[in-house]
Steps between C-alpha positions, in 0.01 A plus 500: 500500500852555632626855455808513281797674668686785338813376323822664618857457383607412856275190497665358189768311687506177299586432135173504302332162453200395291249354745189302400236489775224243450294513819121485524515643853512853359597681821821303546594536135436873507711556811789310341456680167489843663821440694683353203391777262610760757844338499526533123414145398284413199175336613238298314177400676312199365160375614132466425410843643662695218314830533590540867861402434532740208361789705759429766780464243397835352524656845853364535592640157357839593733505798807419295505121516512247217198272538257321271207261531387218271200272533587143597282199577729217608224247442497587128804393291416757230501777759843386622643516148350844438633624833851377424496672161389828660757463779781452249398824329456701821784387727708254297632196685403524869765473769243412766172308504280541809193275500238361736451194277187641337275476805173687466439603860203274568529356853524123508549475124770307314532625142679228307498668158640827630774324700606312188484826304733671747754224454456519121571873514810443709637232267482753215706753697753290688718386205596861421591558866718189504666600172572845644631352826274708724135538594244448773176305529309601813199294610226645721326273748134421422383646832576849367241442226247391759532133402508257793567172325759252617526343155590836342757571772663163438514574127662839559756343735572224247540759225748697711700183566502412130618851408775477761624181338477644149687818590804341665811658350307724259502833684118500501325499838167363623345684796173499692295715735244319714332506837676322784167350599308294239161646415578849630468813288792741491505878517481645150747784552770295673472217247518742208812666636662161555427404139659821375802434718538148367519638147805709594658346811736210434498374860126434526368163383225366724303729726223388732282780631526520879281516687233340284180706500136432447391766252638706217508875517 
């Protein structure tokens, strides 16, 4: 488990944002959550490993951050609805959604139901972002979840392109973090910090990890 950093006033350099992190690759999600909470942002972790996520969220709260965890199974429509209801209560309308498209971290596996569930979740959140005139949807490449599947990568790329088209002129931004080399696995810490930066840095939109690496750490 990633150690949560101590929150300091000096680290709170950005206006607070409500950030929803839905990543099954727990290490990456925890790195991003720790950095965002340390900067004063409101963080909600969603995923199937609720107990681990809640322990980590509690650690962030103990150190002065605002973080919560809610169980979410993107392959189950009822779970998505329950998650959204809990999210509305805990963080309100999110400013940022960070998701790895519901991948479960099984090498060579394409999880159709979870990918559809990730898009269903996003479609429930995007209208409020568009109405507000600001927001971010950040997609995480499947290689960071340990999934080496060309079909999934193509779906993530197609989703990013579709979001780009939908967001034209709205003030909402679609972004992505992925490996520069298909099939490679990125460093957990670097990827997590990039995700946190994309939630707060207006100039970042598409980042390819360079150099591509062969194993997570």
